[in-house]
N, C-alpha and C positions, 0 to 999 in steps of 0.2 A: 087155438084150442081146439080139438075134438070135443064134442058137445054127447053127455052120456057120462065123461071119465068119475067114478069114485074119487074120493078127496086121494086115496092112494097111489091112481093108475095117472091123475093130474100130476103129483110127484115126477114120477117116474118119465112124465111126461115133458115134465120143466127140462129133468136133467140130460134126458136128450136131447135139448134145447144147446146143451152148452158146447162148445167147439171141441170134439174129441170127443163130445157124447158123456155119457155118463160114467164111466170108468173113469175118464179124466180130469172127474172133479176128486176123486181120490187124492194122486198127487198133488194137483194147482192148489187145492185147498187144505187138505193134510197132512200131507210130503215132509214137510218141514219141524211137522210133531213128530213125526213116525219115528220109530227104530230100523222100520224094514215095511216090505210091500206087507201090506196085512194078512193072515188067514179072513177064513168067513166068517168065523165066529173070535177073533180074537186082534183086537187092534193094542199094541203095545207102543208106547209112548215113550220121546226121549225122556221130559218130565210129567212126573204122574204116577207112572203104572200103564196099567193096558183098562181098555174094557173090553168084557168078557158078552157075550153073548151065548146065554144057554136054550136047552134044547125045549123049553118051553117059552120062550121069548123075553127071558126072564133079563135086562138090561144090568150088568154091574160091574160097579167098579170095587176089586177086594168086598167088604166087608158091607160094602154101601150099596144098594139096591137103588138105582138108577128110577125104571121103570119097566113094568112087563111090555113090550110091543105084542101088541094084537095083531091074531094070527091073519087075520088079512091082513095088514103090511109084511107078515112074512113070505105069505103066499101070493103078494103081487109083487114082491122083488123077484122071487124063484121065478118064477113066469115072465121075469122079464131080463132075466138071466143076470140080476144086477146085487152084489153086498146087499145082504135084512140091516147091516149096521150102518150102511151108507145112508137108505132109507130113511132110518128111526133114528139119528142124527137131523136131516133134515124135518122129518115130522118130530120130533122135539124143536126145533129153530121156530118151525112156524106154528104151533103149539095143539099141534092135530095131536099129539099124546104130550101129555104132563108130565114131565121131568128134569126140564130144562133147569129149573132153578136147584138140581142136585145137583146135572150134573157140573153148571158154571161153581160150587159150592168144592168139588172137586177137582176137574180138570176146566179150568176156567178159559186157557187156550183152543181147547178142542170144543168147546161152548161158544166162544169167537169167532171159527174157523166156522164151525155149525150154521153159525150166525150169516157171516159171509155168504156161504153155500147160501143159502136160503135167501141172500136181500141178490145176488147175481141172476134167481131162477125163476124164484116165485113173487118177486116185487116187480108188481108191472112198472112201474118209475125206472126199475135199475136195468132186469134183464129182459 
């Protein structure tokens, strides 16, 4: 792994190591849960509704606030040309961003998929 990466850049680096790169993570890990290919700020799921990412980094499920994604995370995602939602879900699963318990409470299958993604990218034993 390249030295000197901040934690979000490290996650991007890990995502890019997946077969097919970072963008393959969406269909590979979340595809069976999604209604359609997601738009950057809204992912609609077959069960449980949608996750929406607001302009200020607010990640919401209906009226439930999951977390506020840090501006650095969003900037890192934009610089890497990957959806901030994808990087945010991975950051939630790794514990870099607080809110995984709220995500699990409202969208347990999405939380499980994010944790599977984390195991395949970040876990030194698996990924």
